[in-house]
C-alpha positions as CSV (number, residue, x, y, z in Angstrom):
1,M,11.9,-26.5,15.4
2,S,14.1,-24.3,15.8
3,I,12.7,-20.3,16.4
4,A,14.6,-19.7,12.9
5,K,12.9,-22.4,11.6
6,E,9.6,-21.5,12.5
7,F,9.9,-17.9,11.7
8,L,11.1,-19.2,7.8
9,T,7.5,-21.9,7.8
10,E,5.7,-18.8,8.6
11,F,7.4,-16.8,6.0
12,E,7.4,-18.9,3.1
13,A,3.7,-19.6,4.0
14,Q,2.9,-15.4,4.0
15,A,5.5,-14.8,0.9
16,P,3.0,-16.0,-1.6
17,V,0.2,-13.9,-0.2
18,T,2.3,-11.1,-0.4
19,R,3.2,-11.3,-4.0
20,R,-0.6,-11.4,-4.6
21,F,-1.7,-8.1,-3.4
22,L,2.1,-6.6,-4.9
23,E,0.9,-8.0,-8.0
24,R,-2.7,-6.6,-8.0
25,L,-1.1,-3.0,-7.8
26,P,-1.5,-1.3,-11.0
27,E,1.5,-0.2,-12.9
28,D,-0.5,3.0,-13.8
29,K,-0.6,3.9,-10.1
30,L,2.6,3.8,-8.5
31,T,2.9,7.5,-7.8
32,W,-1.0,7.9,-6.2
33,K,-2.1,7.9,-2.5
34,P,-4.9,8.1,-0.7
35,H,-3.8,11.6,1.4
36,E,-1.0,14.0,0.8
37,K,0.6,12.4,4.3
38,S,0.5,8.8,2.6
39,L,3.4,7.1,1.0
40,T,2.6,6.3,-2.9
41,A,1.2,3.2,-3.7
42,G,4.8,2.4,-5.2
43,Q,7.0,3.8,-2.5
44,L,4.4,1.2,-0.4
45,A,4.8,-1.8,-1.9
46,F,8.8,-1.3,-2.1
47,H,8.5,-0.7,1.9
48,I,6.6,-4.1,2.1
49,A,8.4,-5.9,-1.0
50,A,12.0,-4.7,0.7
51,G,11.5,-5.4,4.1
52,P,11.6,-8.6,5.1
53,G,15.1,-9.2,3.8
54,G,16.3,-5.6,5.4
55,I,15.0,-6.5,8.6
56,V,17.2,-10.2,8.6
57,R,20.2,-8.3,7.4
58,F,19.9,-5.9,10.2
59,V,19.5,-8.2,13.3
60,A,22.7,-9.8,12.1
61,N,24.8,-6.5,13.5
62,N,24.3,-6.4,17.6
63,P,24.2,-3.8,18.8
64,A,22.8,-2.3,15.2
65,Q,22.6,1.6,14.5
66,A,19.1,2.5,14.3
67,P,18.7,4.3,11.0
68,K,19.0,8.2,10.6
69,S,16.1,8.8,8.6
70,F,13.9,6.4,6.5
71,N,13.5,6.4,3.3
72,F,10.6,5.0,1.0
73,P,12.2,5.2,-2.4
74,Q,9.8,5.5,-5.0
75,P,9.7,2.8,-8.1
76,A,9.9,3.4,-11.3
77,S,7.6,-0.3,-12.5
78,R,6.6,-3.1,-10.7
79,E,8.5,-5.0,-11.9
80,E,10.8,-3.5,-10.0
81,I,8.8,-3.8,-6.7
82,L,8.6,-8.0,-7.4
83,K,12.6,-8.4,-8.4
84,T,13.2,-6.3,-4.8
85,F,10.5,-8.6,-2.8
86,D,12.4,-11.6,-4.8
87,E,16.0,-10.3,-3.5
88,S,14.3,-10.2,-0.1
89,I,12.5,-13.4,-0.3
90,D,16.2,-14.5,-1.1
91,A,17.7,-12.9,1.7
92,V,15.2,-14.0,4.1
93,R,15.7,-17.8,3.3
94,S,19.7,-17.9,3.4
95,L,20.3,-15.5,6.3
96,L,17.5,-16.7,9.2
97,P,18.6,-20.1,9.1
98,G,22.2,-19.0,10.6
99,F,20.3,-17.7,13.6
100,D,20.5,-20.4,16.5
101,D,18.2,-20.2,19.2
102,A,20.5,-18.9,21.3
103,A,21.1,-16.2,18.7
104,M,17.2,-16.0,19.0
105,K,17.1,-15.2,22.2
106,E,20.4,-13.1,22.6
107,T,19.3,-9.8,23.7
108,W,19.8,-7.8,20.3
109,R,20.5,-4.0,21.0
110,M,19.7,-0.9,18.6
111,M,21.7,2.2,19.2
112,A,21.2,6.0,17.9
113,G,25.2,6.9,18.1
114,D,25.8,5.8,21.2
115,K,22.9,5.5,23.0
116,E,20.6,2.7,23.3
117,V,17.3,2.6,22.2
118,L,16.3,-0.7,22.5
119,A,17.0,-4.0,23.7
120,Q,14.9,-7.1,23.2
121,P,15.3,-10.2,22.2
122,R,16.4,-10.5,18.6
123,A,13.4,-13.2,17.9
124,D,11.0,-10.0,19.4
125,F,12.6,-8.1,17.0
126,V,12.2,-10.0,14.1
127,R,8.4,-10.8,14.9
128,D,7.2,-7.5,15.6
129,V,8.9,-6.0,12.9
130,M,9.4,-8.6,9.6
131,F,6.0,-10.0,10.8
132,S,3.3,-7.4,12.5
133,H,4.6,-4.8,10.6
134,L,4.7,-6.6,6.8
135,Y,0.8,-7.6,8.1
136,Q,0.2,-3.6,9.0
137,H,1.3,-2.7,5.6
138,R,0.0,-5.1,3.7
139,G,-3.5,-4.5,5.7
140,Q,-2.5,-0.6,4.1
141,L,-2.0,-1.9,0.7
142,S,-5.4,-3.7,0.6
143,V,-7.0,0.0,1.0
144,Y,-5.3,1.1,-1.4
145,L,-6.0,-1.3,-4.2
146,R,-9.7,-1.1,-2.5
147,L,-9.7,2.8,-2.9
148,L,-7.9,1.8,-6.5
149,D,-11.2,-0.4,-7.6
150,V,-9.0,-3.3,-7.7
151,A,-10.1,-6.9,-6.4
152,V,-8.2,-6.9,-3.2
153,P,-6.6,-10.9,-2.3
154,A,-7.6,-13.0,0.3
155,S,-5.4,-12.9,2.6
156,W,-6.0,-15.3,6.1
157,G,-9.7,-15.5,5.2
158,P,-12.0,-14.2,2.7
159,S,-11.8,-10.7,1.3
160,A,-15.0,-9.4,-0.8
161,D,-13.7,-10.4,-3.9
162,E,-11.8,-13.9,-3.7
163,Q,-12.0,-16.8,-1.3
164,P,-8.5,-18.1,0.6
165,S,-6.9,-20.8,-1.0
166,F,-7.4,-23.2,1.0
167,A,-11.0,-22.9,0.8
168,A,-11.6,-25.2,-2.8
169,K,-10.0,-27.7,-0.5
170,V,-13.3,-27.1,1.8
171,E,-16.6,-27.2,1.3
172,Q,-18.4,-24.4,2.4
173,P,-22.1,-22.8,1.8
174,A,-22.2,-19.8,-0.2
175,Y,-21.8,-16.3,1.7
176,A,-24.9,-14.7,1.7
177,P,-24.8,-11.2,4.3
178,A,-28.3,-10.3,5.8
């Protein structure tokens, strides 16, 4: 299986999990933030939603120009976040398979003007930013949800609020904390 196909398989498995996190964000809490230095809940959710598609478009350029600043728009609604996530999913599905293994192993460069600031295989950048970065922010969103007293979705394993979808297929003893 090609690198891009492996990445797409992981993305397809994680997209519904990410959607559950985004769907749980209360509409009336989009401007809430846990600390003055934090993004608002809406900004964080929008960043999660837009990220994968933006990264796949970004790595298509080699070299790519580093952003001069990072913009974290404040969405007006949860619907806007979910629409952005759908567009991001569509971009990943259409663009990621276009990278053959040679392109994924190619040294990809990010420039700040004429200065090279990063050089690594394209696959490594995609793994770090489209996946690890997304998972980090999804974890942050889980903390926001907990602080807002919203049930946190299960991801790879159970949350305090629900079991992962695969658990229904496996008979498990009830969890009893000591």
